[in-house]
C-alpha positions as a LaTeX table, in Angstrom:
\begin{tabular}{lrrr}
\hline
Residue & $x$ (\AA) & $y$ (\AA) & $z$ (\AA) \\
\hline
Met1 & 140.25 & 121.28 & 163.59 \\
Lys2 & 141.40 & 123.32 & 160.60 \\
Ser3 & 143.66 & 120.55 & 159.37 \\
Lys4 & 140.85 & 118.01 & 159.61 \\
Asn5 & 138.42 & 120.25 & 157.66 \\
Lys6 & 141.13 & 120.84 & 155.08 \\
Thr7 & 141.58 & 117.09 & 154.74 \\
Arg8 & 137.83 & 116.53 & 154.35 \\
Asn9 & 137.57 & 119.24 & 151.69 \\
Ser10 & 140.50 & 117.75 & 149.83 \\
Lys11 & 138.82 & 114.33 & 149.84 \\
Lys12 & 135.57 & 115.86 & 148.59 \\
Ala13 & 137.44 & 117.63 & 145.83 \\
Leu14 & 139.13 & 114.39 & 144.84 \\
Ile15 & 135.72 & 112.67 & 144.68 \\
Lys16 & 134.10 & 115.47 & 142.69 \\
Thr17 & 136.90 & 115.68 & 140.12 \\
Pro18 & 136.35 & 112.25 & 138.47 \\
Ile19 & 132.57 & 112.76 & 138.59 \\
Val20 & 132.89 & 116.04 & 136.74 \\
Ile21 & 135.33 & 114.55 & 134.25 \\
Gly22 & 133.08 & 111.52 & 133.77 \\
Gly23 & 130.10 & 113.79 & 133.15 \\
Ile24 & 132.01 & 115.77 & 130.56 \\
Ile25 & 133.12 & 112.59 & 128.82 \\
Leu26 & 129.53 & 111.29 & 128.82 \\
Ile27 & 128.22 & 114.54 & 127.30 \\
Ile28 & 130.92 & 114.45 & 124.61 \\
Ala29 & 130.08 & 110.82 & 123.85 \\
Ile30 & 126.36 & 111.58 & 123.53 \\
Ile31 & 127.04 & 114.54 & 121.23 \\
Ser32 & 129.37 & 112.38 & 119.12 \\
Val33 & 126.73 & 109.67 & 118.78 \\
Leu34 & 124.07 & 112.21 & 117.79 \\
Ile35 & 126.39 & 113.77 & 115.20 \\
Phe36 & 127.12 & 110.30 & 113.81 \\
Leu37 & 123.44 & 109.38 & 113.63 \\
Asn38 & 122.59 & 112.66 & 111.99 \\
Lys39 & 125.34 & 112.29 & 109.41 \\
His40 & 124.62 & 108.63 & 108.82 \\
Ser41 & 120.89 & 109.27 & 108.38 \\
Glu42 & 121.65 & 111.76 & 105.62 \\
Glu43 & 123.69 & 109.13 & 103.81 \\
Leu44 & 120.82 & 106.64 & 103.64 \\
Pro45 & 119.78 & 106.07 & 100.02 \\
Lys46 & 116.56 & 107.84 & 99.15 \\
Ile47 & 114.62 & 107.62 & 95.92 \\
Asn48 & 114.57 & 110.66 & 93.67 \\
Thr49 & 111.26 & 111.33 & 91.90 \\
Ser50 & 111.85 & 114.97 & 90.96 \\
Gln51 & 111.67 & 114.13 & 87.24 \\
Phe52 & 107.93 & 113.41 & 87.50 \\
Lys53 & 105.23 & 116.08 & 87.48 \\
His54 & 101.91 & 115.47 & 89.20 \\
Ser55 & 98.53 & 116.76 & 88.11 \\
Glu56 & 97.37 & 120.04 & 89.63 \\
Ser57 & 94.31 & 118.16 & 90.90 \\
Phe58 & 96.60 & 116.44 & 93.44 \\
Lys59 & 98.15 & 119.67 & 94.72 \\
Lys60 & 96.80 & 119.20 & 98.26 \\
His61 & 97.27 & 115.44 & 98.37 \\
Ile62 & 99.92 & 113.29 & 100.00 \\
Val63 & 101.97 & 111.71 & 97.20 \\
Leu64 & 103.02 & 108.21 & 98.20 \\
Asn65 & 105.92 & 106.40 & 96.54 \\
Gly66 & 105.28 & 102.80 & 95.60 \\
Ile67 & 106.36 & 99.83 & 93.55 \\
Asp68 & 104.74 & 96.69 & 92.20 \\
Val69 & 106.54 & 93.39 & 92.43 \\
Ser70 & 106.21 & 89.79 & 91.26 \\
Ala71 & 108.45 & 86.72 & 91.23 \\
Ile72 & 110.25 & 88.36 & 88.30 \\
Gln73 & 112.08 & 90.61 & 90.79 \\
Gly74 & 113.64 & 87.53 & 92.37 \\
Lys75 & 113.79 & 85.84 & 95.74 \\
Asn76 & 116.15 & 88.11 & 97.65 \\
Ile77 & 114.40 & 91.45 & 98.09 \\
Asp78 & 115.55 & 93.32 & 101.19 \\
Trp79 & 112.26 & 94.94 & 102.19 \\
Asn80 & 113.80 & 96.92 & 105.07 \\
Lys81 & 116.08 & 98.67 & 102.58 \\
Val82 & 113.10 & 99.22 & 100.26 \\
Lys83 & 111.16 & 100.90 & 103.06 \\
Ser84 & 114.12 & 102.99 & 104.23 \\
Ser85 & 114.63 & 104.30 & 100.70 \\
Gly86 & 111.26 & 106.06 & 100.92 \\
Ile87 & 108.85 & 103.50 & 99.48 \\
Asp88 & 105.44 & 103.61 & 101.21 \\
Phe89 & 103.49 & 100.85 & 99.49 \\
Val90 & 103.81 & 97.81 & 97.26 \\
Ile91 & 101.24 & 96.02 & 95.14 \\
Leu92 & 102.22 & 92.39 & 94.80 \\
Arg93 & 101.25 & 89.93 & 92.11 \\
Ala94 & 99.26 & 87.25 & 93.88 \\
Gly95 & 98.30 & 85.26 & 90.79 \\
Tyr96 & 97.92 & 85.22 & 87.05 \\
Ser97 & 95.73 & 83.73 & 84.36 \\
Asp98 & 97.63 & 81.90 & 81.61 \\
Tyr99 & 97.27 & 83.96 & 78.43 \\
Asp100 & 96.95 & 80.79 & 76.36 \\
Thr101 & 95.02 & 78.24 & 78.43 \\
Gly102 & 93.31 & 80.49 & 80.96 \\
Lys103 & 94.56 & 78.35 & 83.84 \\
Phe104 & 95.14 & 80.18 & 87.14 \\
His105 & 98.52 & 80.19 & 88.89 \\
Lys106 & 99.71 & 81.61 & 92.21 \\
Asp107 & 102.83 & 83.77 & 92.21 \\
Ile108 & 105.47 & 81.64 & 93.92 \\
Met109 & 106.90 & 84.63 & 95.82 \\
Phe110 & 103.66 & 86.23 & 96.99 \\
Asp111 & 103.53 & 84.71 & 100.47 \\
Lys112 & 107.14 & 85.60 & 101.30 \\
Asn113 & 106.98 & 89.06 & 99.73 \\
Ser114 & 103.74 & 89.89 & 101.51 \\
Glu115 & 104.99 & 88.76 & 104.91 \\
Asp116 & 108.40 & 90.45 & 104.62 \\
Ala117 & 107.09 & 93.70 & 103.13 \\
Arg118 & 104.47 & 93.99 & 105.84 \\
Lys119 & 107.06 & 93.40 & 108.58 \\
Ala120 & 109.13 & 96.19 & 107.04 \\
Gly121 & 106.14 & 98.53 & 107.40 \\
Leu122 & 104.88 & 98.86 & 103.82 \\
Met123 & 101.20 & 99.07 & 102.90 \\
Ile124 & 100.23 & 96.02 & 100.83 \\
Gly125 & 97.93 & 95.57 & 97.85 \\
Ala126 & 97.62 & 92.56 & 95.55 \\
Tyr127 & 96.81 & 91.98 & 91.88 \\
Met128 & 95.67 & 89.24 & 89.56 \\
Phe129 & 96.97 & 89.29 & 85.98 \\
Ser130 & 93.70 & 88.90 & 84.11 \\
Gln131 & 92.81 & 87.50 & 80.69 \\
Ala132 & 89.09 & 87.33 & 81.43 \\
Thr133 & 86.85 & 87.06 & 78.37 \\
Ser134 & 83.57 & 86.67 & 80.28 \\
Lys135 & 81.87 & 87.78 & 83.49 \\
Glu136 & 82.10 & 84.24 & 84.83 \\
Glu137 & 85.82 & 84.02 & 84.23 \\
Ala138 & 86.41 & 87.45 & 85.81 \\
Lys139 & 84.47 & 86.34 & 88.88 \\
Asp140 & 86.57 & 83.18 & 89.13 \\
Glu141 & 89.77 & 85.19 & 88.85 \\
Ala142 & 88.64 & 87.54 & 91.60 \\
Glu143 & 87.72 & 84.67 & 93.91 \\
Phe144 & 91.12 & 83.07 & 93.26 \\
Leu145 & 92.76 & 86.37 & 94.24 \\
Val146 & 90.59 & 86.73 & 97.35 \\
Asp147 & 91.49 & 83.22 & 98.55 \\
Ile148 & 95.18 & 84.11 & 98.38 \\
Ala149 & 94.75 & 87.55 & 99.94 \\
Asn150 & 92.71 & 86.18 & 102.85 \\
Glu151 & 95.87 & 84.61 & 104.26 \\
His152 & 97.58 & 87.99 & 104.60 \\
Glu153 & 97.04 & 91.50 & 105.95 \\
Ile154 & 96.03 & 93.63 & 102.95 \\
Gln155 & 95.41 & 97.38 & 103.34 \\
Leu156 & 95.13 & 98.43 & 99.69 \\
Pro157 & 92.74 & 97.32 & 96.93 \\
Leu158 & 92.73 & 93.98 & 95.16 \\
Val159 & 93.48 & 94.71 & 91.52 \\
Met160 & 92.30 & 93.39 & 88.17 \\
Asp161 & 95.47 & 93.71 & 86.08 \\
Tyr162 & 93.82 & 93.71 & 82.66 \\
Glu163 & 96.45 & 93.47 & 79.93 \\
Leu164 & 96.84 & 92.36 & 76.34 \\
Val165 & 99.42 & 89.75 & 75.41 \\
Thr166 & 100.32 & 89.32 & 71.75 \\
Gly167 & 98.58 & 86.17 & 70.53 \\
Gly168 & 96.82 & 85.72 & 73.87 \\
Arg169 & 93.22 & 84.70 & 74.39 \\
Leu170 & 92.10 & 88.21 & 75.45 \\
Glu171 & 93.60 & 89.79 & 72.35 \\
Lys172 & 91.97 & 87.15 & 70.12 \\
Ala173 & 88.55 & 87.73 & 71.70 \\
Leu174 & 88.85 & 91.48 & 71.20 \\
Asn175 & 89.99 & 91.09 & 67.58 \\
Glu176 & 87.10 & 88.73 & 66.87 \\
Gly177 & 84.64 & 91.28 & 68.25 \\
Thr178 & 83.16 & 88.89 & 70.81 \\
Leu179 & 83.78 & 91.37 & 73.65 \\
Asp180 & 82.21 & 94.43 & 72.01 \\
Gly181 & 80.23 & 96.28 & 74.66 \\
Lys182 & 80.99 & 93.62 & 77.28 \\
Thr183 & 84.26 & 94.70 & 78.88 \\
Ser184 & 82.66 & 96.99 & 81.46 \\
Lys185 & 80.47 & 94.13 & 82.64 \\
Ile186 & 83.55 & 91.90 & 82.88 \\
Val187 & 85.33 & 94.52 & 84.99 \\
Asp188 & 82.22 & 94.96 & 87.15 \\
Ser189 & 82.05 & 91.20 & 87.75 \\
Phe190 & 85.64 & 91.12 & 89.00 \\
Cys191 & 85.17 & 94.18 & 91.23 \\
Arg192 & 81.89 & 92.94 & 92.66 \\
Ala193 & 83.42 & 89.60 & 93.71 \\
Val194 & 86.33 & 91.39 & 95.40 \\
Glu195 & 84.06 & 93.84 & 97.20 \\
Asp196 & 81.65 & 91.12 & 98.31 \\
Ala197 & 84.64 & 89.56 & 100.07 \\
Gly198 & 85.27 & 92.82 & 101.97 \\
Tyr199 & 88.12 & 94.30 & 99.93 \\
Asp200 & 88.38 & 97.48 & 97.92 \\
Ser201 & 88.72 & 97.01 & 94.15 \\
Met202 & 90.87 & 98.50 & 91.42 \\
Leu203 & 91.40 & 98.24 & 87.66 \\
Tyr204 & 94.91 & 98.42 & 86.16 \\
Gly205 & 95.77 & 99.00 & 82.54 \\
Asn206 & 98.06 & 100.97 & 80.29 \\
Tyr207 & 96.95 & 104.33 & 78.92 \\
Asn208 & 95.91 & 103.10 & 75.46 \\
Phe209 & 94.08 & 100.00 & 76.69 \\
Leu210 & 92.13 & 101.89 & 79.35 \\
Thr211 & 91.19 & 104.83 & 77.15 \\
Lys212 & 90.81 & 103.28 & 73.69 \\
Thr213 & 89.79 & 99.65 & 74.21 \\
Leu214 & 87.92 & 99.76 & 77.51 \\
Asp215 & 85.25 & 102.22 & 78.61 \\
Ile216 & 87.32 & 104.51 & 80.84 \\
Asn217 & 84.31 & 106.70 & 81.65 \\
Ala218 & 82.27 & 103.80 & 83.02 \\
Asn219 & 85.21 & 102.08 & 84.71 \\
Ser220 & 86.51 & 105.20 & 86.48 \\
Lys221 & 83.04 & 105.69 & 87.98 \\
Arg222 & 82.85 & 102.03 & 88.98 \\
Thr223 & 86.19 & 101.48 & 90.72 \\
Asn224 & 89.65 & 102.85 & 91.48 \\
Ile225 & 91.90 & 103.31 & 88.46 \\
Trp226 & 95.61 & 102.44 & 88.31 \\
Ile227 & 96.97 & 103.96 & 85.11 \\
Ala228 & 100.25 & 102.85 & 83.51 \\
His229 & 101.64 & 105.78 & 81.52 \\
Tyr230 & 105.43 & 105.87 & 81.19 \\
Ser231 & 106.11 & 109.56 & 80.94 \\
Ser232 & 107.23 & 112.51 & 83.04 \\
Glu233 & 103.52 & 113.30 & 83.51 \\
Thr234 & 100.16 & 111.85 & 82.59 \\
Asp235 & 97.27 & 113.71 & 81.03 \\
Leu236 & 94.53 & 111.23 & 81.92 \\
Glu237 & 91.41 & 113.34 & 82.41 \\
Tyr238 & 89.50 & 110.74 & 84.38 \\
Pro239 & 89.89 & 110.08 & 88.13 \\
Tyr240 & 92.73 & 107.75 & 89.09 \\
Leu241 & 94.24 & 106.69 & 92.41 \\
Ile242 & 97.63 & 105.35 & 91.26 \\
Trp243 & 99.94 & 106.35 & 88.42 \\
Gln244 & 102.58 & 103.89 & 87.25 \\
Ser245 & 105.16 & 106.26 & 85.80 \\
Ser246 & 108.09 & 104.04 & 84.86 \\
Asp247 & 109.31 & 100.45 & 84.56 \\
Glu248 & 112.94 & 101.44 & 85.08 \\
Gly249 & 112.96 & 102.24 & 88.79 \\
Lys250 & 116.13 & 101.60 & 90.76 \\
Ile251 & 115.28 & 100.80 & 94.38 \\
Asn252 & 117.75 & 99.99 & 97.13 \\
Gly253 & 117.10 & 96.39 & 98.20 \\
Ile254 & 115.97 & 95.14 & 94.77 \\
Asp255 & 118.30 & 93.87 & 92.06 \\
Gly256 & 117.46 & 95.16 & 88.59 \\
Asn257 & 114.60 & 97.41 & 87.56 \\
Thr258 & 111.12 & 97.64 & 89.00 \\
Asp259 & 107.94 & 99.60 & 88.26 \\
Met260 & 107.58 & 102.98 & 89.96 \\
Asn261 & 104.18 & 104.19 & 91.16 \\
Phe262 & 102.57 & 107.16 & 92.87 \\
Met263 & 99.40 & 106.99 & 94.98 \\
Tyr264 & 97.45 & 110.12 & 95.90 \\
Leu265 & 95.72 & 110.52 & 99.24 \\
Lys266 & 94.01 & 113.58 & 100.63 \\
Pro267 & 94.58 & 113.61 & 104.41 \\
Ser268 & 91.58 & 115.84 & 105.10 \\
Lys269 & 89.30 & 113.14 & 103.71 \\
His270 & 88.99 & 109.46 & 104.50 \\
Leu271 & 89.80 & 106.94 & 101.79 \\
Arg272 & 86.51 & 105.31 & 100.90 \\
Ser273 & 86.31 & 101.58 & 100.41 \\
His274 & 84.38 & 100.27 & 97.42 \\
Val275 & 82.02 & 97.86 & 99.17 \\
Pro276 & 78.49 & 96.73 & 98.32 \\
Glu277 & 75.85 & 99.39 & 98.99 \\
Asn278 & 73.99 & 97.07 & 101.34 \\
Ser279 & 77.11 & 96.46 & 103.43 \\
Lys280 & 76.60 & 96.89 & 107.17 \\
Arg281 & 80.26 & 97.72 & 107.81 \\
Lys282 & 80.72 & 101.04 & 109.63 \\
Ser283 & 82.93 & 103.77 & 108.17 \\
Leu284 & 85.92 & 104.89 & 110.21 \\
Lys285 & 85.48 & 108.49 & 109.01 \\
Asp286 & 84.16 & 109.49 & 112.46 \\
Ala287 & 86.82 & 107.56 & 114.39 \\
Lys288 & 89.76 & 109.27 & 116.12 \\
Ile289 & 93.43 & 108.30 & 116.08 \\
Val290 & 94.97 & 108.87 & 119.54 \\
Phe291 & 98.76 & 109.20 & 119.87 \\
Asn292 & 100.44 & 107.93 & 123.03 \\
Lys293 & 102.85 & 110.87 & 122.72 \\
Glu294 & 100.81 & 114.07 & 122.76 \\
Asp295 & 103.25 & 116.43 & 121.03 \\
Arg296 & 103.65 & 113.99 & 118.07 \\
Ile297 & 107.29 & 114.98 & 117.61 \\
Phe298 & 109.77 & 112.14 & 117.10 \\
Arg299 & 113.52 & 112.06 & 116.56 \\
Tyr300 & 114.96 & 110.21 & 113.61 \\
Leu301 & 117.12 & 107.23 & 114.63 \\
Asn302 & 118.19 & 105.94 & 111.24 \\
Lys303 & 115.08 & 103.79 & 110.83 \\
Pro304 & 111.38 & 104.34 & 110.02 \\
Ile305 & 109.40 & 105.99 & 112.81 \\
Lys306 & 106.31 & 104.12 & 114.02 \\
Pro307 & 104.44 & 106.06 & 116.73 \\
Arg308 & 102.24 & 104.09 & 119.10 \\
Val309 & 98.57 & 104.93 & 118.63 \\
Tyr310 & 95.12 & 103.53 & 119.27 \\
Val311 & 91.72 & 104.21 & 117.71 \\
Lys312 & 88.48 & 105.36 & 119.36 \\
Tyr313 & 85.06 & 105.12 & 117.73 \\
Gly314 & 82.83 & 107.19 & 119.97 \\
Ile315 & 83.49 & 105.87 & 123.46 \\
Lys316 & 84.64 & 102.50 & 122.16 \\
Arg317 & 88.31 & 101.65 & 121.83 \\
Leu318 & 88.76 & 99.55 & 118.70 \\
Arg319 & 91.00 & 96.50 & 118.53 \\
Glu320 & 94.04 & 96.47 & 116.28 \\
Gly321 & 94.12 & 93.43 & 114.02 \\
Lys322 & 90.40 & 92.76 & 114.38 \\
Asp323 & 88.75 & 96.15 & 113.79 \\
Tyr324 & 91.58 & 97.87 & 111.93 \\
Gly325 & 95.07 & 97.54 & 110.50 \\
Ile326 & 97.77 & 100.15 & 110.98 \\
Ser327 & 100.39 & 101.43 & 108.54 \\
Tyr328 & 102.83 & 104.32 & 108.37 \\
Ile329 & 103.74 & 106.40 & 105.35 \\
Lys330 & 106.35 & 109.12 & 104.74 \\
Asn331 & 108.00 & 107.91 & 107.95 \\
Ser332 & 111.47 & 106.95 & 106.70 \\
His333 & 113.06 & 110.41 & 106.66 \\
Glu334 & 112.81 & 113.85 & 108.24 \\
Gly335 & 109.52 & 115.69 & 107.66 \\
Thr336 & 105.83 & 114.91 & 108.13 \\
Gly337 & 104.83 & 111.28 & 108.54 \\
Tyr338 & 101.35 & 109.80 & 108.66 \\
Val339 & 99.54 & 107.02 & 110.49 \\
Val340 & 97.06 & 105.19 & 108.26 \\
Ile341 & 94.23 & 103.23 & 109.87 \\
Thr342 & 92.33 & 100.83 & 107.62 \\
Gly343 & 89.05 & 99.28 & 108.69 \\
Lys344 & 88.65 & 95.51 & 109.03 \\
Gly345 & 85.84 & 93.18 & 109.99 \\
Lys346 & 82.87 & 95.36 & 110.96 \\
Tyr347 & 84.62 & 98.55 & 109.80 \\
Lys348 & 85.58 & 100.01 & 106.44 \\
Asp349 & 87.49 & 102.94 & 104.91 \\
Ser350 & 90.86 & 104.43 & 105.89 \\
Ile351 & 91.71 & 107.51 & 107.96 \\
Phe352 & 94.98 & 109.41 & 108.45 \\
Asp353 & 96.76 & 111.59 & 110.98 \\
Asp354 & 100.18 & 113.20 & 110.92 \\
Phe355 & 103.26 & 113.44 & 113.11 \\
Ile356 & 106.59 & 115.24 & 112.87 \\
Ile357 & 110.02 & 113.65 & 112.36 \\
Lys358 & 113.06 & 115.74 & 113.29 \\
Lys359 & 116.79 & 115.13 & 113.21 \\
Trp360 & 118.59 & 114.80 & 116.51 \\
Ile361 & 120.56 & 117.98 & 115.95 \\
\hline
\end{tabular}
């Protein structure tokens, strides 16, 4: 009996030995993979914006990194690399008004850029390069922009990119004095057409044009402002949502230079949509973002983190794609990321909620 028990024990020991060894090998392999992922994630290119100083008024805001892009940046943008570098949003040129003839043109890369950037997880806005010299022309430009935007999922405002071109029709009209006292009404006409179509509006211009040629006081009260001021900081005293700080940005995934932008969002408040006062669309400010994972802690796996969530409005569960769109910001590296829910259809405004991204080890 003793010899038989000894034999059985020996067999059990022989069986246990490879299991133990296999377990140790598996643990070592897992640790090695985690160390590799952790090291590799640190090596991912990330934009450096430390040279720019933000206004004290944005001290408690989320500062989003963004770019604006047109066909000038080429046909081969790698939007996944753009997103992974830390870019949260892009405003794409959808169309432009010819500075000589006034004829409208669609940006040949808008459809592809919009689709690819959205798939990569960026928030999308769109702009129309404007040369409007009348309310009627501004309205037509806005409607042209809306028609293009309607074919895509847009979370950010539609923008009137109001710029002077040397020898252009807008510059001539201003020099001749035919637009004296009329520019605010032209801007209002563009914004009203955009908002009537269910989008938020925005006015873009460089510092001098916005503050010295246009009525910045009236326009900043009327719509969102996107200020182009190439400097380490801007001293614009009027409210603005986006600051374009440089035209010499180097972004992984884009050949050559591109414009660098910052957008400021306060997470404790919803982002209000500029829509007509008589609009029946309901604000999402009272809605709740529900995370499928309660602790909201996610481990970085060398790619942007996109937590699964849904939205409740009272007792009603809203439908993604019909009632709201979903985006993620600050989700490409370790730290605090945010879910952004933007109203669609019967709903308006945007709301935010945060989650935590940690390294594996």
